[in-house]
C-alpha positions as CSV (number, residue, x, y, z in Angstrom):
1,X,12.3,6.2,13.4
2,X,13.1,9.2,11.9
3,X,16.7,10.0,12.5
4,X,15.6,13.4,15.6
5,X,15.7,12.8,18.9
6,X,13.9,13.7,21.6
7,X,15.5,17.3,22.0
8,X,14.5,18.3,18.2
9,X,11.2,16.4,18.5
10,X,10.4,17.7,21.0
11,X,11.2,21.4,19.3
12,X,9.4,20.1,16.3
13,X,5.7,19.7,18.1
14,X,6.1,23.1,19.7
15,X,6.9,24.1,16.6
16,X,3.3,23.0,15.0
17,X,1.8,23.7,18.8
18,X,2.5,27.4,17.5
19,X,1.6,26.9,14.2
20,X,-2.2,24.7,14.6
21,X,-3.3,25.9,17.9
22,X,-4.0,22.9,20.3
23,X,-7.9,22.1,18.3
24,X,-6.1,21.8,15.0
25,X,-2.6,20.0,16.6
26,X,-5.0,17.1,18.1
27,X,-7.2,16.9,14.6
28,X,-3.1,16.4,13.0
29,X,-2.0,14.0,15.3
30,X,-5.4,11.0,15.3
31,X,-5.0,11.8,11.7
32,X,-1.5,10.8,11.0
33,X,-2.9,8.9,13.3
34,X,-5.2,7.1,10.4
35,X,-2.8,7.0,7.7
36,X,-0.3,5.4,9.4
37,X,-3.1,2.5,10.6
38,X,-3.6,2.7,6.8
39,X,0.0,2.3,5.6
40,X,0.7,-0.4,8.0
41,X,-2.6,-2.6,6.1
42,X,-0.8,-1.8,3.7
43,X,2.2,-3.2,4.3
44,X,0.8,-6.4,5.8
45,X,-1.2,-6.8,2.7
46,X,1.7,-6.5,0.3
47,X,3.9,-8.8,2.8
48,X,1.2,-11.5,2.5
49,X,0.9,-11.2,-0.8
50,X,4.7,-11.7,-2.0
51,X,5.3,-14.4,0.7
52,X,2.2,-16.7,-0.7
53,X,3.0,-16.2,-3.9
54,X,7.1,-16.9,-3.1
55,X,5.4,-20.3,-1.0
56,X,2.7,-20.8,-4.1
57,X,6.4,-20.7,-6.6
58,X,8.2,-23.0,-4.6
59,X,6.3,-25.3,-4.7
């Protein structure tokens, strides 16, 4: 997804675990999940709006 391999992902996860600690790591991951969900919904809204605008313009 971001051009990193499995090993790099594991290293980043371990560093985050050491820096944040287990409790804060869980909170950070939950927060990241919420933000990714919001971003996905926003992208869907933009694509839908543009598609409707293009469709109306073609008529």
